[in-house]
DSSP file (Angstrom, degrees, kcal/mol; ACC not computed):
  #  RESIDUE AA STRUCTURE BP1 BP2  ACC     N-H-->O    O-->H-N    N-H-->O    O-->H-N    TCO  KAPPA ALPHA  PHI   PSI    X-CA   Y-CA   Z-CA
    1    1 A M              0   0    0      0, 0.0     2,-0.4     0, 0.0    13,-0.1   0.000 360.0 360.0 360.0 133.9  -21.7  -18.5   20.1
    2    2 A S        -     0   0    0      2,-0.0     2,-0.4     0, 0.0     0, 0.0  -0.958 360.0-173.6-122.3 143.6  -24.0  -20.3   17.8
    3    3 A F        -     0   0    0     -2,-0.4     2,-0.4     9,-0.1     9,-0.1  -0.993   3.2-172.9-137.7 128.8  -23.1  -23.3   15.6
    4    4 A Y        +     0   0    0     -2,-0.4     2,-0.3     2,-0.0    -2,-0.0  -0.957   4.5 177.3-124.3 142.1  -25.4  -24.9   13.1
    5    5 A S        -     0   0    0     -2,-0.4     7,-0.1     2,-0.1     5,-0.0  -0.998  23.2-159.7-141.9 138.4  -24.9  -28.0   11.1
    6    6 A N        +     0   0    0     -2,-0.3     2,-0.3     2,-0.0    -1,-0.0   0.312  60.6 114.1 -99.2   9.2  -27.2  -29.7    8.6
    7    7 A A    >   -     0   0    0      1,-0.1     3,-0.6    24,-0.1    -2,-0.1  -0.607  57.6-152.1 -79.3 137.8  -25.4  -33.1    9.0
    8    8 A S  T 3  S+     0   0    0     -2,-0.3    -1,-0.1     1,-0.2    23,-0.0   0.559  87.0  56.2 -87.5  -6.5  -27.6  -35.8   10.5
    9    9 A D  T 3  S+     0   0    0     17,-0.0    18,-3.3    22,-0.0    19,-0.5   0.177  99.3  57.0-115.5  18.9  -24.8  -37.8   12.1
   10   10 A N  E <   -A   26   0A   0     -3,-0.6     2,-0.3    16,-0.3    16,-0.2  -0.956  55.2-166.0-142.9 166.5  -23.0  -35.2   14.3
   11   11 A M  E     -A   25   0A   0     14,-2.3    14,-1.7    -2,-0.3     2,-0.4  -0.985   7.3-161.0-148.9 155.5  -23.6  -32.8   17.1
   12   12 A V  E     -A   24   0A   0     -2,-0.3     2,-0.4    12,-0.2    12,-0.2  -0.994   6.4-170.0-138.4 133.2  -22.1  -29.9   19.0
   13   13 A V  E     -A   23   0A   0     10,-2.8    10,-2.4    -2,-0.4     2,-0.5  -0.993   1.7-168.5-123.2 127.5  -23.0  -28.7   22.4
   14   14 A V  E     -A   22   0A   0     -2,-0.4     2,-0.4     8,-0.2     8,-0.2  -0.975   9.0-170.2-116.6 120.1  -21.7  -25.3   23.8
   15   15 A M  E     -A   21   0A   0      6,-3.3     6,-2.7    -2,-0.5     2,-0.8  -0.912  15.4-152.4-113.4 135.5  -22.3  -24.8   27.5
   16   16 A D  E     +A   20   0A   0     -2,-0.4     4,-0.2     4,-0.2    -2,-0.0  -0.857  32.4 152.1-107.1  96.7  -21.7  -21.5   29.3
   17   17 A C  S    S-     0   0    0      2,-2.1     2,-0.4    -2,-0.8     3,-0.1  -0.348  89.6 -63.6-115.9  47.8  -20.9  -22.4   32.9
   18   18 A G  S    S+     0   0    0      0, 0.0     2,-0.3     0, 0.0    -2,-0.1  -0.343 137.2  44.2  94.8 -51.0  -18.7  -19.4   33.6
   19   19 A D  S    S-     0   0    0     -2,-0.4    -2,-2.1    -4,-0.0     2,-0.4  -0.902 100.9-104.6-116.1 152.0  -16.3  -20.6   31.0
   20   20 A L  E     -A   16   0A   0     -2,-0.3     2,-0.4    -4,-0.2    -4,-0.2  -0.638  37.8-172.8 -77.9 131.6  -17.4  -22.0   27.6
   21   21 A E  E     -A   15   0A   0     -6,-2.7    -6,-3.3    -2,-0.4     2,-0.4  -0.974   4.3-159.8-123.5 140.5  -17.2  -25.8   27.4
   22   22 A T  E     -A   14   0A   0     -2,-0.4     2,-0.4    -8,-0.2    -8,-0.2  -0.964  10.2-174.0-126.4 137.2  -17.8  -27.7   24.2
   23   23 A L  E     +A   13   0A   0    -10,-2.4   -10,-2.8    -2,-0.4     2,-0.3  -0.998  17.1 165.4-125.1 130.0  -18.7  -31.3   23.5
   24   24 A Y  E     +A   12   0A   0     -2,-0.4     2,-0.3   -12,-0.2   -12,-0.2  -0.991   2.7 147.6-145.6 155.1  -18.8  -32.6   20.0
   25   25 A G  E     -A   11   0A   0    -14,-1.7   -14,-2.3    -2,-0.3     2,-0.3  -0.976  25.2-136.6-170.8 173.5  -18.9  -36.0   18.3
   26   26 A A  E     -A   10   0A   0     -2,-0.3   -16,-0.3   -16,-0.2     6,-0.0  -0.966  18.8-132.7-144.6 158.1  -20.2  -37.9   15.3
   27   27 A A  S    S+     0   0    0    -18,-3.3     2,-0.3    -2,-0.3   -17,-0.1   0.554  92.0  35.4 -88.5 -10.0  -21.8  -41.2   14.5
   28   28 A S  S  > S-     0   0    0    -19,-0.5     4,-2.3     1,-0.1     5,-0.1  -0.959  79.4-118.7-141.0 159.0  -19.4  -42.0   11.6
   29   29 A E  H  > S+     0   0    0     -2,-0.3     4,-2.4     2,-0.2     5,-0.2   0.883 116.4  52.3 -64.0 -38.0  -15.8  -41.4   10.7
   30   30 A T  H  > S+     0   0    0      2,-0.2     4,-2.1     1,-0.2    -1,-0.2   0.929 110.4  47.5 -63.6 -44.9  -16.9  -39.4    7.7
   31   31 A G  H  > S+     0   0    0      1,-0.2     4,-2.4     2,-0.2    -2,-0.2   0.882 111.3  51.7 -62.4 -38.6  -19.1  -37.2    9.8
   32   32 A Y  H  X S+     0   0    0     -4,-2.3     4,-2.9     2,-0.2    -2,-0.2   0.913 108.5  50.3 -64.8 -43.2  -16.3  -36.8   12.4
   33   33 A K  H  X S+     0   0    0     -4,-2.4     4,-1.6     2,-0.2    -2,-0.2   0.901 111.9  47.8 -63.2 -40.8  -13.8  -35.7    9.7
   34   34 A K  H  X S+     0   0    0     -4,-2.1     4,-0.9     2,-0.2    -1,-0.2   0.920 113.1  48.5 -64.6 -43.3  -16.3  -33.1    8.3
   35   35 A L  H >X S+     0   0    0     -4,-2.4     4,-2.6     1,-0.2     3,-0.9   0.910 109.0  52.5 -63.4 -43.0  -17.0  -31.8   11.8
   36   36 A M  H 3X S+     0   0    0     -4,-2.9     4,-2.5     1,-0.3    -1,-0.2   0.827 100.4  62.7 -64.5 -31.1  -13.3  -31.5   12.6
   37   37 A G  H 3< S+     0   0    0     -4,-1.6    -1,-0.3    -5,-0.2    -2,-0.2   0.824 113.5  35.4 -60.4 -30.9  -12.8  -29.5    9.5
   38   38 A V  H << S+     0   0    0     -4,-0.9    -2,-0.2    -3,-0.9    -1,-0.2   0.855 122.1  43.9 -87.3 -41.1  -15.1  -26.9   11.0
   39   39 A M  H >< S+     0   0    0     -4,-2.6     3,-2.0    -5,-0.1    -3,-0.2   0.736  83.3 108.7 -83.2 -24.4  -14.1  -27.2   14.7
   40   40 A E  T 3< S+     0   0    0     -4,-2.5     3,-0.1     1,-0.3    -4,-0.0  -0.265  84.8  19.4 -57.6 135.3  -10.3  -27.4   14.4
   41   41 A G  T 3  S+     0   0    0      1,-0.3     2,-0.5     2,-0.1    -1,-0.3   0.363  93.1 121.1  88.5  -5.2   -8.6  -24.3   15.6
   42   42 A L  S <  S-     0   0    0     -3,-2.0    -1,-0.3     2,-0.0    -3,-0.0  -0.796  74.9 -24.9 -91.6 130.2  -11.5  -23.1   17.7
   43   43 A G  S    S-     0   0    0     -2,-0.5     2,-0.4    -3,-0.1    -2,-0.1  -0.135  88.9 -62.4  71.3-165.7  -10.8  -22.6   21.4
   44   44 A E        -     0   0    0      2,-0.0     2,-0.1     0, 0.0    -1,-0.0  -0.968  43.5-120.2-124.9 136.6   -8.2  -24.3   23.5
   45   45 A A              0   0    0     -2,-0.4    -2,-0.0     1,-0.1     0, 0.0  -0.445 360.0 360.0 -71.4 147.8   -7.8  -28.0   24.2
   46   46 A I              0   0    0     -2,-0.1    -1,-0.1     0, 0.0    -2,-0.0   0.377 360.0 360.0-115.5 360.0   -8.0  -29.1   27.9
């Protein structure tokens, strides 16, 4: 899985440790809302 973003205030990390694990966050509320618009509905929450 690849994820690309041109926003300078957010990040996404996808790790394959047997199962895929994802860490994501943003430096601002606006950046977080934009990121969540892309990330919502992907995968399963733990």
